[in-house]
PyMOL Python script that loads the backbone (N, CA, C, O; Angstrom):
from pymol import cmd

cmd.read_pdbstr("""\
ATOM      1  N   UNK A   1      19.260 -12.385   2.370  1.00  0.00           N
ATOM      2  CA  UNK A   1      18.630 -13.624   3.065  1.00  0.00           C
ATOM      3  C   UNK A   1      17.051 -13.054   3.213  1.00  0.00           C
ATOM      4  O   UNK A   1      16.801 -11.887   3.516  1.00  0.00           O
ATOM      5  N   UNK A   2      16.015 -14.096   2.943  1.00  0.00           N
ATOM      6  CA  UNK A   2      14.737 -13.667   2.927  1.00  0.00           C
ATOM      7  C   UNK A   2      14.528 -14.008   4.408  1.00  0.00           C
ATOM      8  O   UNK A   2      15.204 -14.764   5.105  1.00  0.00           O
ATOM      9  N   UNK A   3      13.448 -13.287   4.737  1.00  0.00           N
ATOM     10  CA  UNK A   3      12.868 -13.396   6.176  1.00  0.00           C
ATOM     11  C   UNK A   3      11.505 -13.956   6.063  1.00  0.00           C
ATOM     12  O   UNK A   3      10.788 -13.303   5.305  1.00  0.00           O
ATOM     13  N   UNK A   4      10.962 -14.972   6.604  1.00  0.00           N
ATOM     14  CA  UNK A   4       9.828 -15.469   6.533  1.00  0.00           C
ATOM     15  C   UNK A   4       8.860 -14.801   6.916  1.00  0.00           C
ATOM     16  O   UNK A   4       9.123 -13.923   7.737  1.00  0.00           O
ATOM     17  N   UNK A   5       7.365 -14.966   6.463  1.00  0.00           N
ATOM     18  CA  UNK A   5       6.248 -14.094   6.669  1.00  0.00           C
ATOM     19  C   UNK A   5       6.027 -13.968   8.177  1.00  0.00           C
ATOM     20  O   UNK A   5       5.503 -12.917   8.546  1.00  0.00           O
ATOM     21  N   UNK A   6       6.310 -14.772   9.001  1.00  0.00           N
ATOM     22  CA  UNK A   6       6.043 -14.842  10.583  1.00  0.00           C
ATOM     23  C   UNK A   6       6.907 -13.829  11.093  1.00  0.00           C
ATOM     24  O   UNK A   6       6.441 -12.796  11.573  1.00  0.00           O
ATOM     25  N   UNK A   7       8.058 -14.035  11.028  1.00  0.00           N
ATOM     26  CA  UNK A   7       9.117 -13.124  11.481  1.00  0.00           C
ATOM     27  C   UNK A   7       8.910 -11.663  10.865  1.00  0.00           C
ATOM     28  O   UNK A   7       9.044 -10.657  11.563  1.00  0.00           O
ATOM     29  N   UNK A   8       8.625 -11.622   9.715  1.00  0.00           N
ATOM     30  CA  UNK A   8       8.425 -10.168   9.232  1.00  0.00           C
ATOM     31  C   UNK A   8       7.244  -9.567   9.985  1.00  0.00           C
ATOM     32  O   UNK A   8       7.322  -8.534  10.650  1.00  0.00           O
ATOM     33  N   UNK A   9       6.127 -10.311   9.821  1.00  0.00           N
ATOM     34  CA  UNK A   9       4.828  -9.950  10.640  1.00  0.00           C
ATOM     35  C   UNK A   9       5.311  -9.330  12.198  1.00  0.00           C
ATOM     36  O   UNK A   9       5.322  -8.192  12.669  1.00  0.00           O
ATOM     37  N   UNK A  10       5.652 -10.511  12.666  1.00  0.00           N
ATOM     38  CA  UNK A  10       6.229 -10.153  14.309  1.00  0.00           C
ATOM     39  C   UNK A  10       7.219  -8.964  14.522  1.00  0.00           C
ATOM     40  O   UNK A  10       7.124  -8.192  15.476  1.00  0.00           O
ATOM     41  N   UNK A  11       8.025  -8.894  13.707  1.00  0.00           N
ATOM     42  CA  UNK A  11       9.255  -7.567  13.646  1.00  0.00           C
ATOM     43  C   UNK A  11       7.992  -6.324  13.390  1.00  0.00           C
ATOM     44  O   UNK A  11       7.809  -5.352  14.122  1.00  0.00           O
ATOM     45  N   UNK A  12       7.297  -6.639  12.280  1.00  0.00           N
ATOM     46  CA  UNK A  12       6.436  -5.038  12.068  1.00  0.00           C
ATOM     47  C   UNK A  12       5.588  -4.558  13.351  1.00  0.00           C
ATOM     48  O   UNK A  12       5.461  -3.401  13.752  1.00  0.00           O
ATOM     49  N   UNK A  13       4.921  -5.990  14.010  1.00  0.00           N
ATOM     50  CA  UNK A  13       4.163  -5.523  15.181  1.00  0.00           C
ATOM     51  C   UNK A  13       5.160  -5.051  16.345  1.00  0.00           C
ATOM     52  O   UNK A  13       4.665  -4.240  17.129  1.00  0.00           O
ATOM     53  N   UNK A  14       6.385  -5.403  16.562  1.00  0.00           N
ATOM     54  CA  UNK A  14       6.981  -4.855  17.656  1.00  0.00           C
ATOM     55  C   UNK A  14       7.662  -3.581  17.332  1.00  0.00           C
ATOM     56  O   UNK A  14       7.961  -2.746  18.186  1.00  0.00           O
ATOM     57  N   UNK A  15       7.931  -3.449  15.886  1.00  0.00           N
ATOM     58  CA  UNK A  15       8.577  -1.733  15.516  1.00  0.00           C
ATOM     59  C   UNK A  15       7.313  -1.081  15.768  1.00  0.00           C
ATOM     60  O   UNK A  15       7.376  -0.245  16.670  1.00  0.00           O
ATOM     61  N   UNK A  16       6.220  -1.224  15.241  1.00  0.00           N
ATOM     62  CA  UNK A  16       4.963  -0.284  15.231  1.00  0.00           C
ATOM     63  C   UNK A  16       4.839   0.462  16.496  1.00  0.00           C
ATOM     64  O   UNK A  16       4.292   1.563  16.547  1.00  0.00           O
ATOM     65  N   UNK A  17       5.338  -0.126  17.499  1.00  0.00           N
ATOM     66  CA  UNK A  17       4.954   0.354  18.817  1.00  0.00           C
ATOM     67  C   UNK A  17       3.376   0.543  19.342  1.00  0.00           C
ATOM     68  O   UNK A  17       3.029   1.089  20.390  1.00  0.00           O
ATOM     69  N   UNK A  18       2.595  -0.004  18.416  1.00  0.00           N
ATOM     70  CA  UNK A  18       1.154  -0.129  18.780  1.00  0.00           C
ATOM     71  C   UNK A  18       0.870  -1.163  19.571  1.00  0.00           C
ATOM     72  O   UNK A  18       1.162  -2.298  19.194  1.00  0.00           O
ATOM     73  N   UNK A  19       0.265  -0.948  20.772  1.00  0.00           N
ATOM     74  CA  UNK A  19      -0.098  -1.954  21.933  1.00  0.00           C
ATOM     75  C   UNK A  19      -1.022  -2.952  21.165  1.00  0.00           C
ATOM     76  O   UNK A  19      -1.828  -2.623  20.295  1.00  0.00           O
ATOM     77  N   UNK A  20      -0.729  -4.528  21.722  1.00  0.00           N
ATOM     78  CA  UNK A  20      -1.457  -5.525  21.352  1.00  0.00           C
ATOM     79  C   UNK A  20      -3.128  -5.130  21.549  1.00  0.00           C
ATOM     80  O   UNK A  20      -3.916  -5.591  20.724  1.00  0.00           O
ATOM     81  N   UNK A  21      -3.552  -4.408  22.481  1.00  0.00           N
ATOM     82  CA  UNK A  21      -4.864  -4.295  22.740  1.00  0.00           C
ATOM     83  C   UNK A  21      -5.452  -3.369  21.689  1.00  0.00           C
ATOM     84  O   UNK A  21      -6.637  -3.431  21.361  1.00  0.00           O
ATOM     85  N   UNK A  22      -4.467  -2.393  21.103  1.00  0.00           N
ATOM     86  CA  UNK A  22      -4.908  -1.379  20.197  1.00  0.00           C
ATOM     87  C   UNK A  22      -5.131  -2.222  18.878  1.00  0.00           C
ATOM     88  O   UNK A  22      -6.149  -2.158  18.190  1.00  0.00           O
ATOM     89  N   UNK A  23      -4.078  -2.989  18.635  1.00  0.00           N
ATOM     90  CA  UNK A  23      -4.127  -3.813  17.396  1.00  0.00           C
ATOM     91  C   UNK A  23      -5.420  -4.696  17.338  1.00  0.00           C
ATOM     92  O   UNK A  23      -6.149  -4.790  16.350  1.00  0.00           O
ATOM     93  N   UNK A  24      -5.599  -5.334  18.547  1.00  0.00           N
ATOM     94  CA  UNK A  24      -7.021  -6.083  18.671  1.00  0.00           C
ATOM     95  C   UNK A  24      -7.873  -5.018  18.288  1.00  0.00           C
ATOM     96  O   UNK A  24      -8.448  -5.200  17.215  1.00  0.00           O
ATOM     97  N   UNK A  25      -8.083  -4.064  18.818  1.00  0.00           N
ATOM     98  CA  UNK A  25      -9.487  -3.157  18.475  1.00  0.00           C
ATOM     99  C   UNK A  25      -9.575  -2.802  17.066  1.00  0.00           C
ATOM    100  O   UNK A  25     -10.675  -2.636  16.539  1.00  0.00           O
ATOM    101  N   UNK A  26      -8.288  -2.654  16.308  1.00  0.00           N
ATOM    102  CA  UNK A  26      -8.030  -2.342  14.886  1.00  0.00           C
ATOM    103  C   UNK A  26      -8.463  -3.645  14.081  1.00  0.00           C
ATOM    104  O   UNK A  26      -9.259  -3.578  13.144  1.00  0.00           O
ATOM    105  N   UNK A  27      -8.087  -4.419  14.361  1.00  0.00           N
ATOM    106  CA  UNK A  27      -8.029  -5.675  13.439  1.00  0.00           C
ATOM    107  C   UNK A  27      -8.820  -6.701  13.766  1.00  0.00           C
ATOM    108  O   UNK A  27      -8.974  -7.562  12.899  1.00  0.00           O
ATOM    109  N   UNK A  28      -9.410  -6.843  14.885  1.00  0.00           N
ATOM    110  CA  UNK A  28     -10.394  -7.767  15.251  1.00  0.00           C
ATOM    111  C   UNK A  28      -9.780  -9.038  15.973  1.00  0.00           C
ATOM    112  O   UNK A  28     -10.455  -9.855  16.600  1.00  0.00           O
ATOM    113  N   UNK A  29      -8.164  -9.103  15.767  1.00  0.00           N
ATOM    114  CA  UNK A  29      -7.549 -10.509  16.208  1.00  0.00           C
ATOM    115  C   UNK A  29      -7.312 -10.369  17.629  1.00  0.00           C
ATOM    116  O   UNK A  29      -6.569  -9.468  18.017  1.00  0.00           O
ATOM    117  N   UNK A  30      -7.791 -11.059  18.343  1.00  0.00           N
ATOM    118  CA  UNK A  30      -7.606 -10.810  19.933  1.00  0.00           C
ATOM    119  C   UNK A  30      -6.212 -10.721  20.482  1.00  0.00           C
ATOM    120  O   UNK A  30      -5.289 -11.488  20.205  1.00  0.00           O
ATOM    121  N   UNK A  31      -6.168  -9.593  21.374  1.00  0.00           N
ATOM    122  CA  UNK A  31      -4.835  -9.482  21.771  1.00  0.00           C
ATOM    123  C   UNK A  31      -4.244 -10.243  22.443  1.00  0.00           C
ATOM    124  O   UNK A  31      -3.059  -9.979  22.648  1.00  0.00           O
ATOM    125  N   UNK A  32      -4.800 -11.428  23.026  1.00  0.00           N
ATOM    126  CA  UNK A  32      -3.789 -12.618  23.592  1.00  0.00           C
ATOM    127  C   UNK A  32      -3.424 -13.505  22.331  1.00  0.00           C
ATOM    128  O   UNK A  32      -2.417 -14.199  22.471  1.00  0.00           O
ATOM    129  N   UNK A  33      -3.868 -13.558  21.527  1.00  0.00           N
ATOM    130  CA  UNK A  33      -3.299 -14.360  20.218  1.00  0.00           C
ATOM    131  C   UNK A  33      -2.524 -13.372  19.712  1.00  0.00           C
ATOM    132  O   UNK A  33      -1.648 -13.896  19.024  1.00  0.00           O
ATOM    133  N   UNK A  34      -2.434 -12.266  19.723  1.00  0.00           N
ATOM    134  CA  UNK A  34      -1.510 -11.307  19.048  1.00  0.00           C
ATOM    135  C   UNK A  34       0.018 -11.287  20.113  1.00  0.00           C
ATOM    136  O   UNK A  34       1.176 -11.187  19.707  1.00  0.00           O
ATOM    137  N   UNK A  35      -0.352 -11.390  21.245  1.00  0.00           N
ATOM    138  CA  UNK A  35       0.682 -11.498  22.359  1.00  0.00           C
ATOM    139  C   UNK A  35       1.418 -12.693  22.229  1.00  0.00           C
ATOM    140  O   UNK A  35       2.643 -12.575  22.246  1.00  0.00           O
ATOM    141  N   UNK A  36       0.755 -14.225  22.056  1.00  0.00           N
ATOM    142  CA  UNK A  36       1.568 -15.414  22.097  1.00  0.00           C
ATOM    143  C   UNK A  36       1.977 -15.228  20.587  1.00  0.00           C
ATOM    144  O   UNK A  36       3.004 -15.902  20.512  1.00  0.00           O
ATOM    145  N   UNK A  37       1.806 -14.830  19.675  1.00  0.00           N
ATOM    146  CA  UNK A  37       2.247 -14.841  18.477  1.00  0.00           C
ATOM    147  C   UNK A  37       3.517 -14.093  18.601  1.00  0.00           C
ATOM    148  O   UNK A  37       4.511 -14.741  18.276  1.00  0.00           O
ATOM    149  N   UNK A  38       3.690 -13.014  18.952  1.00  0.00           N
ATOM    150  CA  UNK A  38       4.749 -12.153  19.281  1.00  0.00           C
ATOM    151  C   UNK A  38       5.616 -12.967  20.149  1.00  0.00           C
ATOM    152  O   UNK A  38       6.809 -13.011  19.846  1.00  0.00           O
ATOM    153  N   UNK A  39       5.188 -13.646  21.222  1.00  0.00           N
ATOM    154  CA  UNK A  39       6.318 -14.188  22.230  1.00  0.00           C
ATOM    155  C   UNK A  39       6.777 -15.671  21.321  1.00  0.00           C
ATOM    156  O   UNK A  39       7.615 -16.482  21.714  1.00  0.00           O
ATOM    157  N   UNK A  40       6.196 -15.737  20.367  1.00  0.00           N
ATOM    158  CA  UNK A  40       6.525 -17.189  19.507  1.00  0.00           C
ATOM    159  C   UNK A  40       5.739 -18.316  20.161  1.00  0.00           C
ATOM    160  O   UNK A  40       6.106 -19.444  19.832  1.00  0.00           O
ATOM    161  N   UNK A  41       4.880 -18.244  20.896  1.00  0.00           N
ATOM    162  CA  UNK A  41       4.016 -19.257  21.585  1.00  0.00           C
ATOM    163  C   UNK A  41       2.993 -20.106  20.563  1.00  0.00           C
ATOM    164  O   UNK A  41       2.578 -21.260  20.679  1.00  0.00           O
ATOM    165  N   UNK A  42       2.759 -19.184  19.599  1.00  0.00           N
ATOM    166  CA  UNK A  42       1.709 -19.731  18.807  1.00  0.00           C
ATOM    167  C   UNK A  42       2.052 -19.093  17.271  1.00  0.00           C
ATOM    168  O   UNK A  42       2.901 -18.225  17.067  1.00  0.00           O
ATOM    169  N   UNK A  43       1.217 -19.707  16.271  1.00  0.00           N
ATOM    170  CA  UNK A  43       1.147 -19.231  14.944  1.00  0.00           C
ATOM    171  C   UNK A  43      -0.107 -18.483  14.708  1.00  0.00           C
ATOM    172  O   UNK A  43      -0.988 -18.773  15.518  1.00  0.00           O
ATOM    173  N   UNK A  44      -0.482 -17.451  13.669  1.00  0.00           N
ATOM    174  CA  UNK A  44      -1.799 -17.211  13.316  1.00  0.00           C
ATOM    175  C   UNK A  44      -2.133 -17.701  12.020  1.00  0.00           C
ATOM    176  O   UNK A  44      -1.390 -18.057  11.105  1.00  0.00           O
ATOM    177  N   UNK A  45      -3.723 -17.647  12.117  1.00  0.00           N
ATOM    178  CA  UNK A  45      -4.093 -18.326  10.696  1.00  0.00           C
ATOM    179  C   UNK A  45      -3.897 -17.143   9.597  1.00  0.00           C
ATOM    180  O   UNK A  45      -3.780 -15.980   9.983  1.00  0.00           O
ATOM    181  N   UNK A  46      -3.865 -17.468   8.246  1.00  0.00           N
ATOM    182  CA  UNK A  46      -3.573 -16.782   7.256  1.00  0.00           C
ATOM    183  C   UNK A  46      -4.404 -15.323   7.537  1.00  0.00           C
ATOM    184  O   UNK A  46      -3.772 -14.271   7.628  1.00  0.00           O
ATOM    185  N   UNK A  47      -5.711 -15.363   7.649  1.00  0.00           N
ATOM    186  CA  UNK A  47      -6.612 -14.390   7.678  1.00  0.00           C
ATOM    187  C   UNK A  47      -6.463 -13.345   8.862  1.00  0.00           C
ATOM    188  O   UNK A  47      -6.632 -12.129   8.779  1.00  0.00           O
ATOM    189  N   UNK A  48      -6.087 -14.132  10.053  1.00  0.00           N
ATOM    190  CA  UNK A  48      -5.612 -13.205  10.896  1.00  0.00           C
ATOM    191  C   UNK A  48      -4.450 -12.252  10.684  1.00  0.00           C
ATOM    192  O   UNK A  48      -4.443 -11.066  11.013  1.00  0.00           O
ATOM    193  N   UNK A  49      -3.590 -12.839  10.166  1.00  0.00           N
ATOM    194  CA  UNK A  49      -2.179 -12.119   9.678  1.00  0.00           C
ATOM    195  C   UNK A  49      -2.350 -11.294   8.618  1.00  0.00           C
ATOM    196  O   UNK A  49      -1.483 -10.435   8.458  1.00  0.00           O
ATOM    197  N   UNK A  50      -3.472 -11.354   7.669  1.00  0.00           N
ATOM    198  CA  UNK A  50      -3.755 -10.367   6.771  1.00  0.00           C
ATOM    199  C   UNK A  50      -4.639  -9.226   7.667  1.00  0.00           C
ATOM    200  O   UNK A  50      -4.432  -8.041   7.406  1.00  0.00           O
ATOM    201  N   UNK A  51      -5.494  -9.530   8.583  1.00  0.00           N
ATOM    202  CA  UNK A  51      -6.052  -8.313   9.013  1.00  0.00           C
ATOM    203  C   UNK A  51      -5.020  -7.481   9.852  1.00  0.00           C
ATOM    204  O   UNK A  51      -5.185  -6.268   9.973  1.00  0.00           O
ATOM    205  N   UNK A  52      -3.917  -8.146  10.453  1.00  0.00           N
ATOM    206  CA  UNK A  52      -2.980  -7.486  11.442  1.00  0.00           C
ATOM    207  C   UNK A  52      -1.998  -6.827  10.287  1.00  0.00           C
ATOM    208  O   UNK A  52      -1.473  -5.789  10.691  1.00  0.00           O
ATOM    209  N   UNK A  53      -1.727  -7.105   9.286  1.00  0.00           N
ATOM    210  CA  UNK A  53      -0.873  -6.741   8.180  1.00  0.00           C
ATOM    211  C   UNK A  53      -1.829  -5.434   7.585  1.00  0.00           C
ATOM    212  O   UNK A  53      -1.256  -4.371   7.343  1.00  0.00           O
ATOM    213  N   UNK A  54      -2.683  -5.508   7.456  1.00  0.00           N
ATOM    214  CA  UNK A  54      -3.761  -4.283   6.947  1.00  0.00           C
ATOM    215  C   UNK A  54      -3.621  -3.212   7.797  1.00  0.00           C
ATOM    216  O   UNK A  54      -3.402  -2.091   7.338  1.00  0.00           O
ATOM    217  N   UNK A  55      -3.732  -3.437   9.122  1.00  0.00           N
ATOM    218  CA  UNK A  55      -3.538  -2.204  10.153  1.00  0.00           C
ATOM    219  C   UNK A  55      -2.192  -1.698  10.391  1.00  0.00           C
ATOM    220  O   UNK A  55      -1.972  -0.658  11.011  1.00  0.00           O
ATOM    221  N   UNK A  56      -1.192  -2.538   9.829  1.00  0.00           N
ATOM    222  CA  UNK A  56       0.046  -1.963   9.721  1.00  0.00           C
ATOM    223  C   UNK A  56       0.625  -1.518   8.520  1.00  0.00           C
ATOM    224  O   UNK A  56       1.834  -1.405   8.318  1.00  0.00           O
ATOM    225  N   UNK A  57      -0.447  -1.225   7.589  1.00  0.00           N
ATOM    226  CA  UNK A  57      -0.065  -0.794   6.210  1.00  0.00           C
ATOM    227  C   UNK A  57       0.804  -1.609   5.513  1.00  0.00           C
ATOM    228  O   UNK A  57       1.750  -1.188   4.848  1.00  0.00           O
ATOM    229  N   UNK A  58       0.495  -2.787   5.656  1.00  0.00           N
ATOM    230  CA  UNK A  58       1.705  -3.985   5.130  1.00  0.00           C
ATOM    231  C   UNK A  58       0.617  -4.927   3.996  1.00  0.00           C
ATOM    232  O   UNK A  58      -0.606  -5.055   4.063  1.00  0.00           O
ATOM    233  N   UNK A  59       1.323  -5.338   3.257  1.00  0.00           N
ATOM    234  CA  UNK A  59       0.529  -6.360   2.379  1.00  0.00           C
ATOM    235  C   UNK A  59       1.301  -7.893   2.170  1.00  0.00           C
ATOM    236  O   UNK A  59       2.507  -7.999   1.948  1.00  0.00           O
ATOM    237  N   UNK A  60       0.426  -8.959   2.278  1.00  0.00           N
ATOM    238  CA  UNK A  60       0.812 -10.099   2.291  1.00  0.00           C
ATOM    239  C   UNK A  60       0.863 -10.524   0.766  1.00  0.00           C
ATOM    240  O   UNK A  60      -0.143 -10.643   0.066  1.00  0.00           O
ATOM    241  N   UNK A  61       2.195 -10.743   0.329  1.00  0.00           N
ATOM    242  CA  UNK A  61       2.141 -11.077  -1.216  1.00  0.00           C
ATOM    243  C   UNK A  61       2.860 -12.460  -1.236  1.00  0.00           C
ATOM    244  O   UNK A  61       3.744 -12.755  -0.432  1.00  0.00           O
ATOM    245  N   UNK A  62       2.386 -13.323  -2.271  1.00  0.00           N
ATOM    246  CA  UNK A  62       3.093 -14.628  -2.402  1.00  0.00           C
ATOM    247  C   UNK A  62       3.964 -14.384  -3.580  1.00  0.00           C
ATOM    248  O   UNK A  62       3.668 -13.713  -4.569  1.00  0.00           O
ATOM    249  N   UNK A  63       5.079 -15.015  -3.349  1.00  0.00           N
ATOM    250  CA  UNK A  63       6.378 -14.881  -4.177  1.00  0.00           C
ATOM    251  C   UNK A  63       6.432 -16.394  -4.953  1.00  0.00           C
ATOM    252  O   UNK A  63       6.234 -17.425  -4.310  1.00  0.00           O
ATOM    253  N   UNK A  64       6.665 -16.403  -6.121  1.00  0.00           N
ATOM    254  CA  UNK A  64       7.320 -17.596  -6.767  1.00  0.00           C
ATOM    255  C   UNK A  64       8.514 -17.916  -6.298  1.00  0.00           C
ATOM    256  O   UNK A  64       9.124 -18.877  -6.766  1.00  0.00           O
TER     257      UNK A  64
END
""", "prot")
cmd.dss("prot")
cmd.show_as("cartoon", "prot")
cmd.util.cbc("prot")
cmd.orient("prot")
């Protein structure tokens, strides 16, 4: 079963153990946006998701 990109990124953030504040400092995506994303209260723009993914050593890739 494939996991959608939001769930994959959300799980990677949780499993990383990095605080939302530190992820904000590293990515430039505000910690409140990250917190709301992890809590499923909002989505992220693609550029924000890419910044967070890069901080977690992940690559966003489009599949056909």
